[in-house]
PAPA-426394 format. One record per residue (C-alpha): residue number from 0; x negated, y negated, z negated. Coordinates in nm, 4 decimals, always signed. Layout:
// PAPA-426394
i: NUM, px: X, py: Y, pz: Z
...
//
This chain:
// PAPA-426394
i: 0, px: -10.4680, py: -12.1418, pz: -12.7996
i: 1, px: -10.2237, py: -11.9948, pz: -13.0496
i: 2, px: -10.3654, py: -11.8626, pz: -13.3769
i: 3, px: -10.3529, py: -11.4807, pz: -13.3690
i: 4, px: -10.1190, py: -11.3069, pz: -13.6114
i: 5, px: -10.3071, py: -11.0204, pz: -13.7738
i: 6, px: -10.0659, py: -10.9195, pz: -14.0511
i: 7, px: -9.8254, py: -10.6433, pz: -13.9463
i: 8, px: -9.5343, py: -10.7762, pz: -14.1537
i: 9, px: -9.5700, py: -11.1236, pz: -14.0090
i: 10, px: -9.5879, py: -10.9713, pz: -13.6622
i: 11, px: -9.2679, py: -10.7738, pz: -13.7265
i: 12, px: -9.0830, py: -11.0835, pz: -13.8482
i: 13, px: -9.2031, py: -11.2876, pz: -13.5515
i: 14, px: -9.0987, py: -11.0289, pz: -13.2939
i: 15, px: -8.7622, py: -10.9738, pz: -13.4632
i: 16, px: -8.6920, py: -11.3452, pz: -13.4510
i: 17, px: -8.8010, py: -11.3821, pz: -13.0873
i: 18, px: -8.5870, py: -11.0947, pz: -12.9619
i: 19, px: -8.2911, py: -11.2199, pz: -13.1648
i: 20, px: -8.3230, py: -11.5728, pz: -13.0270
i: 21, px: -8.4060, py: -11.4981, pz: -12.6636
i: 22, px: -8.2609, py: -11.1523, pz: -12.6164
i: 23, px: -7.9007, py: -11.2567, pz: -12.6798
i: 24, px: -7.9116, py: -11.5367, pz: -12.4228
i: 25, px: -7.6735, py: -11.8211, pz: -12.3524
i: 26, px: -7.3022, py: -11.7267, pz: -12.3659
i: 27, px: -7.1596, py: -11.6891, pz: -12.0165
i: 28, px: -7.4964, py: -11.6821, pz: -11.8381
i: 29, px: -7.5261, py: -11.4238, pz: -11.5609
i: 30, px: -7.8224, py: -11.1844, pz: -11.5324
i: 31, px: -8.1101, py: -11.3609, pz: -11.3599
i: 32, px: -7.9923, py: -11.7118, pz: -11.4469
i: 33, px: -8.1934, py: -11.9423, pz: -11.6698
i: 34, px: -8.0691, py: -11.8808, pz: -12.0221
i: 35, px: -7.9406, py: -11.5322, pz: -11.9430
i: 36, px: -8.1531, py: -11.4018, pz: -12.2267
i: 37, px: -8.3574, py: -11.1600, pz: -12.0266
i: 38, px: -8.6352, py: -11.0365, pz: -12.2497
i: 39, px: -8.8869, py: -10.8106, pz: -12.0758
i: 40, px: -9.1675, py: -10.5976, pz: -12.2165
i: 41, px: -9.4809, py: -10.5407, pz: -12.0075
i: 42, px: -9.7092, py: -10.2729, pz: -12.1508
i: 43, px: -10.0272, py: -10.0785, pz: -12.0943
i: 44, px: -10.2282, py: -9.7879, pz: -12.2319
i: 45, px: -10.2462, py: -9.9335, pz: -12.5829
i: 46, px: -9.8739, py: -9.8707, pz: -12.6273
i: 47, px: -9.9319, py: -9.4947, pz: -12.6258
i: 48, px: -10.2483, py: -9.4642, pz: -12.8346
i: 49, px: -10.0381, py: -9.4179, pz: -13.1496
i: 50, px: -9.8841, py: -9.1185, pz: -12.9701
i: 51, px: -10.2259, py: -8.9578, pz: -12.9391
i: 52, px: -10.2939, py: -9.0562, pz: -12.5790
i: 53, px: -10.6356, py: -9.2242, pz: -12.5442
i: 54, px: -10.6612, py: -9.5500, pz: -12.3534
i: 55, px: -10.9229, py: -9.6169, pz: -12.0874
i: 56, px: -11.1515, py: -9.9045, pz: -12.1820
i: 57, px: -11.1880, py: -9.9004, pz: -12.5601
i: 58, px: -11.4933, py: -9.7506, pz: -12.7310
i: 59, px: -11.3181, py: -9.4127, pz: -12.7618
i: 60, px: -11.1408, py: -9.4459, pz: -12.4288
i: 61, px: -11.1508, py: -9.2234, pz: -12.1232
i: 62, px: -11.4057, py: -9.4366, pz: -11.9413
i: 63, px: -11.6588, py: -9.3880, pz: -12.2221
i: 64, px: -11.6422, py: -9.0075, pz: -12.2150
i: 65, px: -11.8831, py: -8.7922, pz: -12.0144
i: 66, px: -11.7626, py: -8.5966, pz: -11.7130
i: 67, px: -11.9225, py: -8.4444, pz: -11.4036
i: 68, px: -11.7966, py: -8.7464, pz: -11.2090
i: 69, px: -11.6984, py: -9.0956, pz: -11.3290
i: 70, px: -11.3252, py: -9.1071, pz: -11.4207
i: 71, px: -11.2705, py: -9.3859, pz: -11.1655
i: 72, px: -11.3998, py: -9.1484, pz: -10.8976
i: 73, px: -11.1890, py: -8.8533, pz: -11.0091
i: 74, px: -10.8783, py: -9.0725, pz: -11.0163
i: 75, px: -10.9202, py: -9.1839, pz: -10.6556
i: 76, px: -10.7231, py: -9.0735, pz: -10.3509
i: 77, px: -11.0463, py: -8.9777, pz: -10.1780
i: 78, px: -11.1447, py: -8.7428, pz: -10.4618
i: 79, px: -10.7962, py: -8.5878, pz: -10.4637
i: 80, px: -10.8336, py: -8.5091, pz: -10.0929
i: 81, px: -11.1960, py: -8.3935, pz: -10.0921
i: 82, px: -11.2209, py: -8.2216, pz: -10.4333
i: 83, px: -10.8692, py: -8.0992, pz: -10.5147
i: 84, px: -10.9753, py: -7.8286, pz: -10.7613
i: 85, px: -11.1832, py: -8.0717, pz: -10.9686
i: 86, px: -10.9092, py: -8.3346, pz: -10.9427
i: 87, px: -10.6396, py: -8.1060, pz: -11.0791
i: 88, px: -10.8643, py: -7.9750, pz: -11.3556
i: 89, px: -10.9148, py: -8.3332, pz: -11.4748
i: 90, px: -10.5472, py: -8.4169, pz: -11.4201
i: 91, px: -10.4295, py: -8.1264, pz: -11.6362
i: 92, px: -10.6843, py: -8.1795, pz: -11.9126
i: 93, px: -10.6852, py: -8.5589, pz: -11.9388
i: 94, px: -10.3778, py: -8.7087, pz: -11.7716
i: 95, px: -10.0919, py: -8.4790, pz: -11.8751
i: 96, px: -10.0018, py: -8.5023, pz: -12.2434
i: 97, px: -9.7352, py: -8.2361, pz: -12.3092
i: 98, px: -9.7426, py: -8.2744, pz: -12.6872
i: 99, px: -9.7212, py: -8.6551, pz: -12.6989
i: 100, px: -9.4112, py: -8.8046, pz: -12.8569
i: 101, px: -9.2789, py: -9.1639, pz: -12.8561
i: 102, px: -9.4149, py: -9.3836, pz: -13.1329
i: 103, px: -9.2423, py: -9.6702, pz: -13.3116
i: 104, px: -9.3109, py: -9.9156, pz: -13.0285
i: 105, px: -9.1407, py: -9.6926, pz: -12.7701
i: 106, px: -8.8510, py: -9.6320, pz: -13.0073
i: 107, px: -8.7978, py: -9.9974, pz: -13.0953
i: 108, px: -8.7997, py: -10.1027, pz: -12.7300
i: 109, px: -8.5292, py: -9.8444, pz: -12.6576
i: 110, px: -8.3285, py: -9.9727, pz: -12.9560
i: 111, px: -8.3602, py: -10.3323, pz: -12.8351
i: 112, px: -8.2392, py: -10.2352, pz: -12.4884
i: 113, px: -7.9429, py: -10.0455, pz: -12.6334
i: 114, px: -7.8572, py: -10.3532, pz: -12.8415
i: 115, px: -7.8630, py: -10.5753, pz: -12.5322
i: 116, px: -8.1764, py: -10.7608, pz: -12.6442
i: 117, px: -8.4190, py: -10.6244, pz: -12.3840
i: 118, px: -8.3614, py: -10.6319, pz: -12.0102
i: 119, px: -8.6431, py: -10.4071, pz: -11.8860
i: 120, px: -8.9713, py: -10.2344, pz: -11.9605
i: 121, px: -9.2541, py: -10.2698, pz: -11.7103
i: 122, px: -9.5295, py: -10.0185, pz: -11.7817
i: 123, px: -9.8696, py: -9.9274, pz: -11.6454
i: 124, px: -9.8486, py: -9.5913, pz: -11.8236
i: 125, px: -9.7761, py: -9.2600, pz: -11.6564
i: 126, px: -9.6733, py: -9.0606, pz: -11.9655
i: 127, px: -9.2949, py: -9.1066, pz: -11.9522
i: 128, px: -9.2731, py: -9.1874, pz: -12.3231
i: 129, px: -9.0486, py: -9.4908, pz: -12.2743
i: 130, px: -8.7832, py: -9.2720, pz: -12.1129
i: 131, px: -8.8378, py: -9.0032, pz: -12.3778
i: 132, px: -8.7573, py: -9.2670, pz: -12.6406
i: 133, px: -8.4361, py: -9.3599, pz: -12.4610
i: 134, px: -8.5265, py: -9.6620, pz: -12.2460
i: 135, px: -8.3138, py: -9.6765, pz: -11.9313
i: 136, px: -8.4536, py: -9.9586, pz: -11.7178
i: 137, px: -8.8228, py: -9.8768, pz: -11.6798
i: 138, px: -9.0492, py: -9.9827, pz: -11.3943
i: 139, px: -9.3416, py: -9.7384, pz: -11.3805
i: 140, px: -9.6015, py: -9.9318, pz: -11.1846
i: 141, px: -9.8474, py: -9.6428, pz: -11.1689
i: 142, px: -9.5960, py: -9.3608, pz: -11.1392
i: 143, px: -9.5491, py: -9.0639, pz: -11.3727
i: 144, px: -9.7098, py: -8.7275, pz: -11.4435
i: 145, px: -9.3573, py: -8.5945, pz: -11.4864
i: 146, px: -9.3053, py: -8.6086, pz: -11.1098
i: 147, px: -9.5287, py: -8.4003, pz: -10.8844
i: 148, px: -9.4239, py: -8.4062, pz: -10.5218
i: 149, px: -9.4838, py: -8.1670, pz: -10.2327
i: 150, px: -9.6486, py: -8.3646, pz: -9.9549
i: 151, px: -9.4775, py: -8.1523, pz: -9.6893
i: 152, px: -9.1131, py: -8.1038, pz: -9.7938
i: 153, px: -9.0713, py: -8.3520, pz: -10.0821
i: 154, px: -8.9844, py: -8.0976, pz: -10.3519
i: 155, px: -9.0458, py: -8.2371, pz: -10.7010
i: 156, px: -9.2005, py: -8.0405, pz: -10.9888
i: 157, px: -9.2367, py: -8.1336, pz: -11.3582
i: 158, px: -9.5661, py: -8.1610, pz: -11.5429
i: 159, px: -9.4964, py: -7.8300, pz: -11.7179
i: 160, px: -9.4985, py: -7.6549, pz: -11.3806
i: 161, px: -9.8383, py: -7.8043, pz: -11.2925
i: 162, px: -9.9783, py: -7.6853, pz: -11.6257
i: 163, px: -9.8360, py: -7.3373, pz: -11.5705
i: 164, px: -9.9957, py: -7.3218, pz: -11.2258
i: 165, px: -10.3285, py: -7.3994, pz: -11.3894
i: 166, px: -10.2866, py: -7.1201, pz: -11.6454
i: 167, px: -10.1929, py: -6.8749, pz: -11.3723
i: 168, px: -10.4980, py: -6.9744, pz: -11.1659
i: 169, px: -10.7272, py: -6.9255, pz: -11.4672
i: 170, px: -10.5927, py: -6.5726, pz: -11.5143
i: 171, px: -10.6025, py: -6.4815, pz: -11.1463
i: 172, px: -10.9257, py: -6.6563, pz: -11.0524
i: 173, px: -10.7602, py: -6.9186, pz: -10.8291
i: 174, px: -10.8698, py: -7.2787, pz: -10.7745
i: 175, px: -10.5769, py: -7.4310, pz: -10.9644
i: 176, px: -10.4553, py: -7.6506, pz: -10.6780
i: 177, px: -10.0729, py: -7.6311, pz: -10.6966
i: 178, px: -9.8810, py: -7.5475, pz: -10.3810
i: 179, px: -9.5091, py: -7.5827, pz: -10.3225
i: 180, px: -9.3002, py: -7.2738, pz: -10.3948
i: 181, px: -9.0635, py: -7.3680, pz: -10.1128
i: 182, px: -9.2948, py: -7.4439, pz: -9.8200
i: 183, px: -9.6539, py: -7.3882, pz: -9.9319
i: 184, px: -9.7512, py: -7.7554, pz: -9.9014
i: 185, px: -9.9920, py: -7.9192, pz: -10.1448
i: 186, px: -9.8280, py: -8.0833, pz: -10.4451
i: 187, px: -9.9536, py: -8.4290, pz: -10.5427
i: 188, px: -9.8862, py: -8.6108, pz: -10.8701
i: 189, px: -9.6551, py: -8.9085, pz: -10.8263
i: 190, px: -9.9177, py: -9.1382, pz: -10.9751
i: 191, px: -10.0978, py: -9.4270, pz: -10.8080
i: 192, px: -10.4620, py: -9.3318, pz: -10.7567
i: 193, px: -10.7477, py: -9.5698, pz: -10.6832
i: 194, px: -10.7305, py: -9.6541, pz: -10.3148
i: 195, px: -10.3495, py: -9.6298, pz: -10.3046
i: 196, px: -10.0902, py: -9.9067, pz: -10.3077
i: 197, px: -9.8280, py: -9.9554, pz: -10.5755
i: 198, px: -9.4794, py: -9.8464, pz: -10.4784
i: 199, px: -9.3254, py: -10.1555, pz: -10.3200
i: 200, px: -8.9743, py: -10.1031, pz: -10.4546
i: 201, px: -9.1027, py: -10.0560, pz: -10.8101
i: 202, px: -9.3339, py: -10.3552, pz: -10.7793
i: 203, px: -9.0610, py: -10.5848, pz: -10.6478
i: 204, px: -8.8214, py: -10.4734, pz: -10.9210
i: 205, px: -9.0810, py: -10.5467, pz: -11.1881
i: 206, px: -9.1583, py: -10.8885, pz: -11.0410
i: 207, px: -8.7889, py: -10.9780, pz: -11.0275
i: 208, px: -8.7334, py: -10.8704, pz: -11.3887
i: 209, px: -9.0302, py: -11.0741, pz: -11.5141
i: 210, px: -8.9358, py: -11.3771, pz: -11.3059
i: 211, px: -8.5830, py: -11.3762, pz: -11.4544
i: 212, px: -8.7003, py: -11.3390, pz: -11.8145
i: 213, px: -8.6828, py: -11.6053, pz: -12.0828
i: 214, px: -8.9101, py: -11.4006, pz: -12.3117
i: 215, px: -9.2006, py: -11.1876, pz: -12.1880
i: 216, px: -9.3774, py: -10.9687, pz: -12.4439
i: 217, px: -9.7025, py: -10.8218, pz: -12.3139
i: 218, px: -9.8374, py: -10.5377, pz: -12.5235
i: 219, px: -10.1201, py: -10.2846, pz: -12.5336
i: 220, px: -10.2978, py: -10.3994, pz: -12.2200
i: 221, px: -10.6304, py: -10.5687, pz: -12.1524
i: 222, px: -10.4762, py: -10.7503, pz: -11.8524
i: 223, px: -10.7773, py: -10.6753, pz: -11.6343
i: 224, px: -10.6298, py: -10.4082, pz: -11.4036
i: 225, px: -10.4981, py: -10.5642, pz: -11.0839
i: 226, px: -10.2580, py: -10.5942, pz: -10.9137
i: 227, px: -10.0530, py: -10.4970, pz: -11.2217
i: 228, px: -10.2078, py: -10.7632, pz: -11.4480
i: 229, px: -10.1182, py: -11.0320, pz: -11.1959
i: 230, px: -9.7477, py: -10.9718, pz: -11.2518
i: 231, px: -9.7355, py: -11.2076, pz: -11.5498
i: 232, px: -9.7955, py: -11.4932, pz: -11.3058
i: 233, px: -9.4326, py: -11.4400, pz: -11.2036
i: 234, px: -9.3131, py: -11.5385, pz: -11.5496
i: 235, px: -9.1547, py: -11.8848, pz: -11.5609
i: 236, px: -8.9607, py: -11.8466, pz: -11.8845
i: 237, px: -8.9902, py: -12.0034, pz: -12.2270
i: 238, px: -9.2020, py: -11.7733, pz: -12.4432
i: 239, px: -9.5028, py: -11.5591, pz: -12.3510
i: 240, px: -9.6136, py: -11.3236, pz: -12.6281
i: 241, px: -9.9257, py: -11.1072, pz: -12.6160
i: 242, px: -9.9576, py: -10.8155, pz: -12.8575
i: 243, px: -10.2989, py: -10.6566, pz: -12.8244
i: 244, px: -10.5723, py: -10.5367, pz: -13.0576
i: 245, px: -10.8476, py: -10.7044, pz: -12.8531
i: 246, px: -10.8570, py: -11.0444, pz: -12.6756
i: 247, px: -10.7307, py: -11.0670, pz: -12.3172
i: 248, px: -10.8086, py: -11.3119, pz: -12.0353
i: 249, px: -10.4540, py: -11.4529, pz: -12.0701
i: 250, px: -10.4626, py: -11.5336, pz: -12.4429
i: 251, px: -10.4956, py: -11.9065, pz: -12.3798
i: 252, px: -10.1634, py: -11.9025, pz: -12.1921
i: 253, px: -9.9685, py: -11.7260, pz: -12.4678
i: 254, px: -9.7237, py: -11.9043, pz: -12.6970
i: 255, px: -9.7650, py: -11.6287, pz: -12.9567
i: 256, px: -10.0661, py: -11.3995, pz: -13.0108
i: 257, px: -10.0400, py: -11.0851, pz: -13.2202
i: 258, px: -10.3625, py: -10.8966, pz: -13.2916
i: 259, px: -10.2652, py: -10.5874, pz: -13.4864
i: 260, px: -10.1577, py: -10.2296, pz: -13.4238
i: 261, px: -9.8714, py: -10.2449, pz: -13.1752
i: 262, px: -9.6776, py: -9.9542, pz: -13.3258
i: 263, px: -9.6857, py: -10.1300, pz: -13.6623
i: 264, px: -9.5906, py: -10.4647, pz: -13.5073
i: 265, px: -9.2761, py: -10.3082, pz: -13.3578
i: 266, px: -9.1776, py: -10.1261, pz: -13.6754
i: 267, px: -8.8863, py: -10.3542, pz: -13.7580
//
């Protein structure tokens, strides 16, 4: 197994060199071909902790906080259907992060894409911070809180609208379950809840991007949440890099291990 890099400056130099070498690709190679230089970033909750969004499984994470129901229960499709008021209270308070801003990792990934050194971002996060930083090709495996869709007519509402509905309900004594302004149907967050399948088109796009990559950088994820964690099995390229504060089950397969703050590692 590779020796973990723990120094932020060494991590920055290593990542800079890898993206420079593999991001540019072989002259004349077409996208998807071996040597086309497709670098892909695959990230999880740890990418956004520097933006003030807590992760799930760390000591201070969501799963270690006390609620009336376990978070895994409240984030299930069954709970959404059977306890909509409690679901949306939790969704507003813990899942929507209106004040979060992109950190240095989000920003650097957008810069690398703009420079032609990064082909795609595959993320398990639902916060939309990659797009806020300027990334264009983003596969959101678990959806986004920025899209909330009427289950009857398909109208789409932003997260700000869902928050406003909650404030209005608190003032008027309502239950806080948002309903469509156009048809009165229930509005559901466009996020993948426990008991639901990943969007097939998004999943296939992410698999194709990873399979075509020469460099795969995995960051801020414990690699224990399936089926998303299984996507790295599609990688057949040259360099697998894992950037994570804690060990992962895939560390032994990595060519490069970086064990330091991910926002600092990408500050180059």
